[in-house]
C-alpha positions as CSV (number, residue, x, y, z in Angstrom):
1,M,74.5,235.9,289.6
2,K,70.9,234.7,289.0
3,K,72.2,233.4,285.5
4,I,75.4,231.5,287.4
5,F,72.7,229.9,289.8
6,L,70.7,228.4,286.7
7,I,73.7,227.4,285.1
8,F,75.0,225.4,288.1
9,T,71.5,224.0,288.9
10,F,71.3,222.7,285.0
11,L,74.8,221.1,285.1
12,F,73.9,219.3,288.4
13,V,70.6,217.8,287.0
14,L,72.5,216.8,283.7
15,I,75.1,215.1,286.0
16,L,72.4,213.4,288.2
17,G,70.7,212.1,285.1
18,Y,73.4,210.6,283.8
19,K,74.2,208.8,287.0
20,V,70.9,207.5,287.2
21,N,70.8,206.6,283.8
22,A,74.0,204.6,284.1
23,Q,72.7,203.0,286.9
24,I,69.4,201.9,285.6
25,S,70.5,201.1,281.9
26,P,72.2,197.4,281.8
27,G,74.1,198.7,278.7
28,D,74.2,200.8,275.7
29,L,72.0,200.0,272.8
30,T,73.0,198.9,269.3
31,K,73.3,201.4,266.6
32,A,70.1,200.7,265.1
33,H,68.4,201.8,268.4
34,A,70.9,204.3,269.4
35,H,68.2,207.1,269.0
36,L,66.1,205.5,271.9
37,E,68.8,206.2,274.5
38,G,67.8,207.8,277.7
39,L,65.3,207.7,280.5
40,S,62.5,209.2,278.8
41,N,62.6,206.7,275.9
42,C,62.2,203.4,278.1
43,T,58.6,203.2,277.6
44,K,58.8,203.3,273.9
45,C,60.2,199.8,274.4
46,H,59.6,198.6,278.0
47,Q,56.1,198.4,279.7
48,L,56.6,199.7,283.1
49,G,56.6,196.8,285.5
50,Q,57.2,194.3,282.8
51,Q,59.5,193.0,280.3
52,V,59.5,194.1,276.5
53,L,56.1,193.4,274.9
54,N,56.2,192.1,271.3
55,S,53.6,194.7,270.6
56,K,56.1,197.6,271.3
57,C,58.6,196.0,269.0
58,L,55.7,195.5,266.2
59,D,54.6,199.3,266.8
60,C,58.0,200.2,265.2
61,H,58.8,197.2,263.1
62,T,55.3,197.6,261.0
63,E,56.7,195.4,258.1
64,I,57.1,192.7,260.5
65,K,53.8,193.2,262.1
66,S,52.1,193.3,258.6
67,L,53.6,189.7,257.6
68,I,52.4,188.2,260.9
69,T,49.0,189.7,260.1
70,K,48.8,188.0,257.2
71,R,50.3,184.7,258.0
72,S,53.1,185.0,255.9
73,G,57.1,185.0,255.9
74,Y,59.5,183.6,258.4
75,H,58.1,185.4,261.5
76,S,54.8,183.6,261.0
77,S,56.8,180.1,261.0
78,S,56.0,177.7,264.1
79,E,59.6,178.4,264.8
80,V,59.3,182.0,265.7
81,L,55.3,182.9,266.1
82,D,55.0,182.2,269.8
83,K,58.5,183.6,270.7
84,D,59.4,187.0,272.4
85,C,60.9,189.4,270.0
86,W,63.8,189.8,272.7
87,S,64.7,186.1,272.7
88,C,66.3,186.4,269.2
89,H,67.0,190.1,269.1
90,S,68.4,191.0,272.3
91,E,69.6,194.7,273.5
92,H,71.8,196.5,275.9
93,H,74.8,195.1,274.6
94,G,76.5,197.5,273.0
95,R,76.7,199.4,269.8
96,N,78.2,197.1,267.8
97,F,76.2,193.8,269.0
98,R,75.0,191.9,266.0
99,I,71.1,191.9,266.8
100,I,70.3,190.2,264.1
101,N,72.1,187.2,264.2
102,F,71.8,185.7,261.0
103,D,73.5,182.9,259.0
104,E,72.4,182.8,255.5
105,K,74.1,179.3,255.1
106,K,72.3,177.8,257.6
107,F,69.0,179.3,257.2
108,N,66.1,176.9,256.7
109,H,64.2,178.7,253.8
110,D,61.3,176.3,254.2
111,K,60.4,178.1,257.1
112,T,59.3,181.5,254.9
113,G,56.7,179.7,253.4
114,F,58.4,179.7,249.9
115,K,60.5,176.4,249.6
116,L,63.6,176.4,247.4
117,T,63.6,173.9,244.6
118,G,65.5,173.2,241.4
119,S,67.7,176.0,240.4
120,H,66.6,178.1,243.3
121,I,68.4,176.1,245.6
122,D,72.0,176.9,244.1
123,I,71.2,180.8,243.6
124,E,73.0,183.2,245.7
125,C,70.7,184.8,248.5
126,S,71.6,188.1,247.1
127,K,70.2,187.5,243.4
128,C,66.7,187.4,244.8
129,H,67.0,189.5,248.2
130,N,67.8,193.0,246.6
131,S,66.4,196.4,246.6
132,S,65.7,196.0,242.6
133,F,62.8,193.3,243.4
134,I,61.2,195.2,246.5
135,K,58.3,197.3,246.0
136,D,57.6,198.6,249.5
137,P,59.4,202.0,249.9
138,A,60.1,201.7,253.4
139,I,62.0,198.4,253.0
140,K,63.4,199.2,249.8
141,K,65.5,202.0,251.1
142,K,67.3,199.7,253.9
143,N,70.9,198.7,252.9
144,K,70.1,195.1,253.2
145,S,66.8,193.2,253.9
146,F,65.3,190.0,253.3
147,L,61.7,191.4,253.7
148,G,59.4,192.8,250.8
149,L,59.6,190.0,248.1
150,D,56.6,188.5,246.7
151,A,56.5,184.6,246.0
152,K,55.3,185.2,242.5
153,C,57.6,184.3,239.7
154,Q,57.3,187.6,238.0
155,T,58.9,189.3,241.3
156,C,62.1,188.3,240.0
157,H,61.6,187.3,236.6
158,S,60.3,189.2,233.5
159,D,57.4,187.8,232.1
160,Y,58.6,186.2,228.9
161,H,54.8,185.9,227.7
162,Q,54.0,189.3,228.2
163,N,50.8,188.8,230.2
164,T,49.2,186.7,227.4
165,L,49.4,183.4,229.7
166,G,48.3,184.6,233.1
167,E,50.3,184.7,236.3
168,D,50.5,180.6,237.0
169,C,53.9,180.2,235.5
170,L,54.3,176.8,237.5
171,S,51.3,175.5,235.4
172,C,53.8,174.9,232.5
173,H,57.4,175.6,234.0
174,N,59.4,174.2,237.0
175,T,62.4,175.8,238.9
176,I,64.8,173.7,237.4
177,K,64.9,175.5,234.1
178,F,62.5,177.7,231.6
179,R,63.0,175.5,228.6
180,P,61.6,173.3,228.0
181,A,58.1,173.7,229.7
182,E,57.9,170.3,231.5
183,N,54.7,170.8,233.4
184,F,52.7,171.8,229.9
185,N,50.5,169.3,228.5
186,H,49.2,169.9,225.3
187,N,46.5,167.1,225.4
188,K,44.9,169.6,228.1
189,A,44.8,172.3,225.6
190,R,41.9,173.1,223.2
191,F,44.0,171.3,220.4
192,Q,45.5,167.7,221.1
193,I,48.6,166.8,219.7
194,T,48.4,163.2,218.2
195,G,50.4,161.2,215.3
196,L,52.9,163.3,213.3
197,H,52.1,166.4,215.1
198,Q,53.9,164.8,217.8
199,N,57.0,165.1,216.1
200,V,56.7,168.8,214.9
201,E,58.8,171.7,216.2
202,C,56.8,173.9,218.7
203,S,57.9,176.7,216.7
204,K,56.3,175.5,213.3
205,C,53.1,176.5,214.8
206,H,54.1,178.7,217.9
207,F,56.2,180.9,215.9
208,F,58.6,183.8,216.9
209,E,58.1,187.4,216.6
210,K,58.8,190.8,218.0
211,R,56.7,192.3,220.5
212,N,56.9,195.6,222.3
213,G,60.6,195.5,221.2
214,K,61.1,192.1,222.8
215,D,61.2,188.6,221.4
216,F,58.2,186.6,221.7
217,Q,56.7,183.5,221.0
218,K,52.8,183.0,220.0
219,F,50.7,180.6,222.1
220,R,47.6,182.3,222.2
221,E,45.0,183.5,219.4
222,L,46.2,180.7,216.9
223,S,43.6,179.4,214.3
224,F,43.2,175.6,214.3
225,S,39.6,175.2,213.7
226,S,40.5,173.3,210.4
227,C,43.4,171.5,209.0
228,S,43.7,174.2,206.2
229,S,44.8,176.8,209.0
230,C,48.3,175.0,208.8
231,H,48.4,172.7,205.7
232,T,47.6,173.6,202.2
233,D,44.7,171.7,200.6
234,I,46.2,170.0,197.7
235,H,42.8,168.6,196.5
236,K,41.8,172.4,196.3
237,G,38.6,171.7,197.8
238,A,37.3,169.0,195.6
239,F,36.7,167.1,198.4
240,G,35.4,169.4,201.0
241,S,37.0,170.7,204.1
242,D,36.9,167.6,206.7
243,C,40.1,166.2,205.6
244,K,39.7,163.5,208.8
245,S,37.1,161.9,206.8
246,C,40.0,160.4,204.5
247,H,43.5,161.2,206.4
248,S,44.6,161.0,209.9
249,T,47.3,162.6,211.9
250,G,49.5,159.4,211.5
251,G,50.5,160.3,208.0
252,F,49.0,162.0,205.0
253,K,49.3,158.8,203.0
254,I,47.5,156.8,205.6
255,I,43.9,156.6,204.0
256,N,40.9,155.9,205.3
257,Q,39.3,153.3,203.4
258,S,36.5,152.8,205.7
259,A,34.1,152.4,202.5
260,F,35.5,149.0,202.2
261,D,34.9,146.0,204.4
262,H,37.8,143.6,204.2
263,S,36.2,141.1,206.7
264,R,33.7,140.1,204.2
265,T,36.7,138.2,202.1
266,N,38.7,135.1,203.1
267,F,41.4,137.4,204.9
268,P,39.9,139.8,207.5
269,L,42.1,142.6,208.3
270,I,43.1,142.2,211.9
271,G,46.0,143.5,213.9
272,R,49.1,145.3,212.0
273,H,47.2,144.4,208.8
274,K,44.8,147.1,209.1
275,E,47.6,149.5,208.8
276,V,49.0,148.2,205.7
277,Q,48.5,150.0,202.3
278,C,46.3,148.2,199.7
279,N,48.9,148.2,197.1
280,D,51.4,146.7,199.6
281,C,49.6,143.3,199.1
282,H,47.5,144.1,195.9
283,K,50.6,144.9,194.0
284,S,48.9,143.7,190.5
285,G,45.8,145.9,191.3
286,L,42.8,145.6,193.8
287,S,41.0,143.4,191.5
288,K,43.6,140.5,191.4
289,K,43.8,138.5,194.7
290,P,47.1,137.5,196.2
291,L,48.1,134.5,198.0
292,F,47.2,134.8,201.7
293,S,47.0,131.1,203.3
294,K,50.8,131.4,204.8
295,C,52.6,133.9,206.4
296,A,55.3,133.2,204.1
297,D,53.4,134.4,201.1
298,C,54.0,137.7,202.0
299,H,56.7,137.6,204.5
300,S,60.1,136.4,204.2
301,D,61.6,133.9,206.7
302,Y,63.2,136.2,209.3
303,H,64.8,133.2,211.0
304,R,66.2,131.9,208.1
305,G,65.4,128.2,208.5
306,E,65.9,127.8,212.1
307,F,62.5,126.8,212.5
308,T,61.9,124.7,209.2
309,V,60.5,121.2,209.9
310,N,60.3,118.6,207.1
311,G,61.4,121.1,204.6
312,S,58.4,123.6,205.8
313,V,58.7,126.5,208.0
314,R,56.7,125.9,211.2
315,D,53.3,128.1,211.6
316,C,54.5,131.6,212.7
317,K,51.4,131.9,214.6
318,V,53.2,129.9,217.4
319,C,55.1,132.6,218.5
320,H,53.8,136.1,216.5
321,S,50.5,137.3,216.0
322,E,48.9,140.0,213.6
323,S,49.2,142.6,216.1
324,G,53.2,142.8,215.4
325,F,56.0,140.7,214.9
326,S,57.7,141.9,218.2
327,P,57.4,141.1,220.8
328,S,56.9,137.5,220.4
329,S,54.2,135.8,221.8
330,F,56.5,133.0,223.0
331,Y,56.2,133.7,226.9
332,V,57.7,132.6,229.9
333,E,55.7,129.5,230.2
334,E,56.6,128.2,227.3
335,H,60.2,129.0,227.6
336,N,60.4,127.4,231.1
337,K,59.6,124.0,229.3
338,L,63.0,124.1,227.5
339,N,66.3,123.3,229.0
340,F,66.9,126.7,230.2
341,K,64.7,128.1,232.8
342,L,63.8,131.8,232.9
343,T,64.2,132.8,236.8
344,G,65.3,136.1,238.8
345,S,66.1,138.9,236.6
346,H,66.4,136.8,233.4
347,L,62.5,137.1,233.5
348,A,63.1,140.9,232.9
349,V,65.5,140.6,230.1
350,P,64.5,141.4,226.4
351,C,64.7,138.3,224.1
352,K,67.2,140.1,221.9
353,N,70.3,140.4,224.8
354,C,70.5,136.5,224.6
355,H,69.2,135.7,221.1
356,L,70.6,138.5,219.0
357,K,74.1,137.9,218.2
358,N,76.3,140.0,215.4
359,D,73.1,141.3,214.2
360,N,71.6,137.9,213.7
361,W,68.7,136.3,215.8
362,H,69.7,132.6,216.8
363,F,67.2,130.5,219.0
364,K,69.1,126.9,219.0
365,N,72.3,125.5,220.6
366,I,73.1,129.0,222.1
367,G,74.2,127.7,225.4
368,I,72.7,127.5,228.8
369,N,76.0,128.2,231.0
370,C,76.5,131.9,232.5
371,I,79.6,132.4,230.5
372,D,77.7,131.8,227.1
373,C,76.3,134.8,227.5
374,H,78.1,136.6,230.4
375,N,82.1,137.5,230.3
376,N,84.2,136.5,233.3
377,V,84.6,139.7,234.5
378,H,87.0,138.2,237.3
379,G,89.6,136.9,234.9
380,D,92.3,135.6,236.9
381,E,91.6,137.5,239.9
382,L,89.8,134.7,241.8
383,K,91.2,131.4,242.9
384,N,89.9,128.4,241.4
385,E,88.5,127.1,244.8
386,F,86.1,130.3,244.6
387,L,85.3,129.8,240.9
388,P,85.6,126.0,240.1
389,G,84.4,125.4,236.5
390,N,83.4,129.1,235.9
391,K,80.1,128.1,238.1
392,C,79.2,132.0,238.5
393,E,76.3,130.6,240.8
394,N,78.9,129.9,243.5
395,C,78.7,133.5,244.7
396,H,75.7,135.0,242.3
397,N,72.2,134.1,241.6
398,T,69.9,135.3,239.0
399,V,68.1,137.9,241.0
400,S,70.8,140.2,241.0
401,W,74.3,140.4,240.1
402,E,75.1,142.8,243.0
403,T,73.6,139.9,245.4
404,I,76.5,138.1,246.9
405,T,76.4,134.9,249.0
406,F,80.2,134.8,249.2
407,D,81.6,134.5,252.7
408,H,84.6,136.9,253.1
409,N,85.7,135.4,256.3
410,L,86.8,132.4,254.4
411,T,89.8,134.6,252.9
412,L,92.7,135.8,254.9
413,F,90.9,139.3,255.3
414,K,87.9,139.0,257.7
415,L,85.5,141.8,257.5
416,E,84.9,143.5,260.8
417,G,83.1,147.0,262.0
418,K,82.5,149.3,259.1
419,H,84.0,146.7,256.7
420,N,80.9,144.7,257.3
421,E,78.7,147.8,255.8
422,L,80.5,148.2,252.7
423,S,79.5,147.0,249.3
424,C,81.9,144.5,247.5
425,S,82.6,147.0,244.7
426,E,84.0,150.1,247.2
427,C,87.2,147.8,247.5
428,H,87.1,145.4,244.8
429,V,86.2,147.6,241.9
430,S,88.2,150.2,240.2
431,K,88.0,152.1,236.8
432,D,90.7,152.5,234.0
433,L,91.3,155.7,232.0
434,N,88.3,154.9,229.9
435,Q,86.2,154.3,232.8
436,K,85.7,150.7,232.2
437,R,85.4,148.6,235.5
438,I,88.2,146.6,236.9
439,Y,87.4,143.9,239.3
440,K,90.5,143.0,241.7
441,F,90.4,140.4,244.2
442,L,93.9,138.7,244.2
443,S,95.8,142.0,243.8
444,V,93.9,143.5,246.6
445,T,96.4,143.6,249.6
446,S,95.0,143.5,253.1
447,D,97.1,146.8,253.8
448,C,95.0,149.9,254.9
449,E,96.7,152.2,252.6
450,S,95.5,150.0,249.5
451,C,92.3,151.5,250.2
452,H,92.6,154.4,252.6
453,K,94.5,157.3,251.9
454,D,97.5,158.1,254.7
455,V,96.1,161.1,255.6
456,H,99.4,161.3,258.2
457,L,101.8,161.2,255.2
458,G,103.7,158.6,256.6
459,Q,104.1,159.8,260.1
460,F,103.5,156.8,261.8
461,I,105.5,154.7,259.2
462,E,107.7,152.1,261.0
463,D,110.0,149.6,259.2
464,G,107.6,150.2,256.2
465,N,104.5,149.7,257.9
466,S,101.9,152.3,259.0
467,D,100.0,149.9,261.3
468,C,96.9,152.1,261.5
469,L,95.4,149.6,263.8
470,R,97.7,150.8,266.8
471,C,95.4,153.6,266.9
472,H,92.3,152.9,265.0
473,T,89.8,150.4,264.9
474,F,87.6,148.9,262.2
475,N,84.4,150.8,263.9
476,N,85.1,154.5,262.8
477,W,88.1,156.8,262.2
478,E,88.4,157.8,265.5
479,P,91.5,157.1,267.5
480,E,89.9,154.9,270.0
481,K,93.0,153.1,270.7
482,F,95.5,155.9,271.0
483,D,96.6,156.5,274.4
484,H,98.6,159.6,274.7
485,N,100.1,158.6,277.9
486,K,102.2,156.1,276.1
487,T,104.0,158.8,273.9
488,R,106.8,160.6,274.6
489,F,105.1,163.3,276.0
490,S,102.4,162.2,278.4
491,L,99.6,164.8,279.3
492,S,99.1,166.1,282.9
493,G,97.7,169.0,284.4
494,A,96.4,171.7,282.2
495,H,97.6,169.8,279.0
496,S,95.3,167.3,279.4
497,K,92.4,169.9,279.1
498,L,93.7,171.2,275.8
499,E,92.1,170.8,272.2
500,C,94.6,168.7,270.2
501,S,94.8,171.3,267.5
502,R,96.4,173.7,270.0
503,C,99.9,171.5,269.8
504,H,99.1,169.6,266.7
505,N,98.5,172.3,264.1
506,T,97.6,171.7,260.2
507,V,100.7,172.1,258.0
508,S,101.2,172.1,254.2
509,M,103.5,170.0,252.1
510,N,104.5,171.2,248.8
511,D,101.4,173.4,248.7
512,T,99.1,170.6,247.9
513,D,99.0,168.1,251.0
514,N,97.6,169.4,254.3
515,F,97.9,167.2,257.4
516,I,98.0,167.7,261.0
517,Q,101.4,167.1,262.5
518,F,101.5,164.6,265.3
519,K,105.2,163.9,265.5
520,L,106.5,166.5,266.9
521,K,110.5,167.4,267.2
522,D,110.8,169.3,270.3
523,F,108.7,169.2,273.6
524,K,110.7,172.0,275.5
525,C,108.2,174.3,277.0
526,V,109.6,177.2,275.1
527,V,108.3,175.8,271.8
528,C,104.8,176.5,272.7
529,H,105.0,179.0,275.5
530,S,106.7,182.3,275.0
């Protein structure tokens, strides 16, 4: 009898506890917190008489607490730091409630303290956020977590240099691609690269080998104290080990003839003449003096007589100097004394663009009109009233070809609304199969379909014309002028509150073109309502 009484007492308490819990609890916990169900567990999350405190959450979620303490990760960002945990991770909404409501595609990774740049922008989240890169065993065992990663490159990438160049990968590389090492500046290294060394392949000095069973390129522990570390001394030590006393990195055959002071002669070496080999001028030996009073004594007339006056070539120094034949020292001031003044973008045009024709330089009688240098890309597309006498300056100037002073309102198509914001090329320029630009003006019609695709696929064509302006304006694509009550089916009652897509579905034509069907064949109620 005593046993029966105890059993009933136990059942009564159990039923009473269930009812009390059901009345107090606002709902079931999620699967992740299901083990905290029951009145005896409430204070594990709730402070009596208060709402859920962050400290209670962080007592269990120590991995988040650790990041906040270190001021690291997303939960330490200004977007999250001062928020209550429950404002993002609400509970008591049922077992299958998504307590971590996280959209990977919309997440701003900058908030984590690790900004995605270069190739990192396009990589799938799972390529980095997977257990193989997580060291913390508590986080590693979770099915899916975005925690536990280190910002160091070595967290996800193997160290190709095998700890020989330190951990600061970004001092040489960027996030776009591993090779070439865009951030590396050899001139900041102990061995500066000059002269012909700049043309040497890296692997000629930094050779490849196998180390620890892996491909390895050697960048440290290289000998470079003298030229003989890489180069064979063809003099076999006869001139000592200081190769720089005669040679330079500009070329082995360029000799430093500092022992001879050429300025003591009647022809001091200045400019590019310093770089000329002795035997280029002294062809019969150093003891015989060559002619040198005129440039033509050594140099051929590159201009082929264009600057010959009275049988003699004009003094080359008018345009050139010993610093180099090119660029010319005939500057803008001198050019603007001629019939063709350099203005606008012409000031930045290299001389050869106008003066080099068919691999020959010409400076006289080359023309001063636009069409002498520029093709009339408009062809027959412009009426003579807009291009009289091929005078390009009626619309263009020398500052920029794209700067147009043309008044479009003089044509039969006035620019209104969004059309005022377009560049001319968006309507008047197309490309052929060879990607060559084609300019169209007369052949452009004012029909909307000449520039815009009929997304309605002919639904509103009447008498061969879509007449888009019945519904749309030039300000935007929205059908601002459309009035449903002027159609065969006026909207009233609950119909006026429906989304358009509830009746006008997207359909496919030929499995290629999708369009919204606005023209409905039947308006009977049973078509939409069962």
